C-alpha positions as CSV (number, residue, x, y, z in Angstrom):
1,C,-4.2,-37.7,-53.8
2,I,-5.9,-40.0,-51.3
3,R,-9.4,-40.6,-52.6
4,D,-12.5,-41.3,-50.6
5,R,-13.1,-44.9,-51.5
6,L,-15.7,-45.7,-48.9
7,R,-18.6,-43.7,-50.4
8,P,-20.1,-44.7,-53.7
9,F,-19.0,-42.4,-56.5
10,E,-22.6,-41.0,-57.0
11,L,-22.6,-39.8,-53.4
12,R,-19.2,-38.1,-53.5
13,N,-20.7,-34.6,-53.0
14,L,-22.1,-35.4,-49.6
15,C,-20.2,-34.7,-46.5
16,W,-19.6,-37.7,-44.2
17,Y,-22.3,-36.6,-41.8
18,E,-24.9,-36.4,-44.6
19,Y,-23.8,-39.8,-46.0
20,L,-24.0,-41.6,-42.6
21,E,-27.3,-39.8,-41.8
22,M,-29.1,-40.7,-45.1
23,Y,-27.5,-44.0,-46.3
24,E,-26.5,-47.4,-45.0
25,V,-24.4,-50.3,-46.2
26,V,-26.3,-53.5,-46.4
27,N,-25.6,-57.1,-47.6
28,N,-26.1,-57.4,-51.3
29,T,-28.8,-60.1,-51.3
30,Y,-29.8,-61.8,-54.6
31,G,-32.7,-60.0,-56.1
32,L,-32.3,-56.7,-54.2
33,H,-35.3,-54.8,-55.6
34,I,-34.7,-51.4,-54.2
35,A,-32.5,-48.6,-55.6
36,H,-28.9,-49.0,-54.4
37,F,-25.4,-47.9,-55.1
38,K,-22.4,-50.1,-55.7
39,L,-19.3,-49.6,-53.7
40,H,-16.0,-48.6,-55.4
41,D,-14.2,-51.3,-57.4
42,D,-11.3,-51.3,-54.9
43,H,-13.5,-51.5,-51.8
44,P,-12.9,-54.9,-50.0
45,S,-16.6,-55.6,-49.7
46,K,-17.7,-54.5,-53.2
47,T,-19.2,-57.9,-54.1
48,K,-20.9,-58.5,-50.8
49,K,-22.4,-55.0,-49.9
50,V,-24.3,-52.2,-51.4
51,V,-25.4,-48.7,-50.2
52,I,-29.1,-47.9,-49.9
53,R,-31.0,-44.8,-48.8
54,R,-32.4,-45.1,-45.2
55,K,-36.1,-44.9,-44.7
56,F,-35.6,-42.2,-42.1
57,P,-32.5,-40.1,-41.4
58,V,-30.5,-41.0,-38.3
59,I,-28.6,-38.9,-35.8
60,V,-24.9,-39.6,-36.2
61,Q,-23.1,-39.9,-33.0
62,Y,-19.4,-39.0,-33.0
63,H,-17.3,-39.9,-30.0
64,G,-13.9,-38.6,-31.2
65,F,-13.5,-35.7,-28.8
66,S,-14.8,-34.8,-25.4
67,L,-16.2,-31.4,-24.5
68,K,-15.1,-31.7,-20.8
69,P,-12.8,-29.0,-19.6
70,S,-10.3,-31.7,-18.4
71,A,-9.9,-32.8,-22.1
72,R,-9.2,-29.4,-23.6
73,R,-7.8,-29.1,-27.1
74,D,-5.3,-26.5,-26.2
75,T,-2.1,-27.9,-27.8
76,P,-1.4,-27.4,-31.5
77,D,-1.5,-31.1,-32.2
78,K,-4.9,-31.5,-30.5
79,K,-6.3,-28.5,-32.3
80,E,-5.1,-29.8,-35.6
81,T,-6.5,-33.3,-35.1
82,F,-9.9,-31.8,-33.9
83,S,-10.0,-29.5,-36.9
84,F,-9.3,-32.4,-39.3
85,C,-12.1,-34.5,-37.8
86,V,-14.6,-31.7,-38.0
87,L,-13.7,-31.0,-41.6
88,V,-13.9,-34.7,-42.6
89,M,-17.4,-35.0,-41.1
90,F,-18.9,-31.7,-42.3
91,K,-17.1,-30.6,-45.5
92,S,-17.7,-32.2,-48.9
93,Y,-14.6,-33.5,-50.5
94,T,-13.6,-36.1,-53.1
95,C,-9.9,-36.0,-52.3
96,I,-8.7,-35.9,-48.6
97,S,-5.7,-33.7,-49.5
98,G,-8.1,-31.2,-51.0
99,I,-9.7,-30.4,-47.7
100,R,-6.7,-28.3,-46.7
101,G,-6.4,-26.6,-50.0
102,D,-3.7,-23.9,-50.0
103,N,-3.8,-23.5,-46.2
104,R,-1.0,-24.5,-43.9
105,S,-3.2,-26.5,-41.5
106,Y,-6.7,-27.9,-41.0
107,Y,-7.1,-25.5,-38.1
108,D,-6.6,-22.6,-40.5
109,V,-9.3,-24.1,-42.8
110,L,-11.8,-24.6,-40.0
111,Y,-11.3,-21.1,-38.5
112,D,-10.8,-19.2,-41.7
113,V,-11.8,-15.6,-41.1
114,N,-12.9,-15.2,-44.7
115,G,-15.5,-17.9,-44.3
116,K,-14.3,-20.1,-47.2
117,M,-15.1,-23.3,-45.4
């Protein structure tokens, strides 16, 4: 299982969009006097950085896919990649392989007719 090691353990139930919108990674200055979360033990910046809550939410910009008709996602590979990116951004998970669950593809999860997303 590939675990999400970028978000602090305490924030594991947030989807990526919520995490990026509400929290930021800052330098761990000596005497940091505000509430903060430590990064995972195996994170490369665990001793230098911490995660704090933003004063105001931000709008997260994602530039992974274009909505232009010339950049259509009409091949199976493009549909699968697009679906994976949407699920990572907006579905809560603690294990990346858990996003797909018992489905054959990320596309099936995203467009599940039973609404299990």
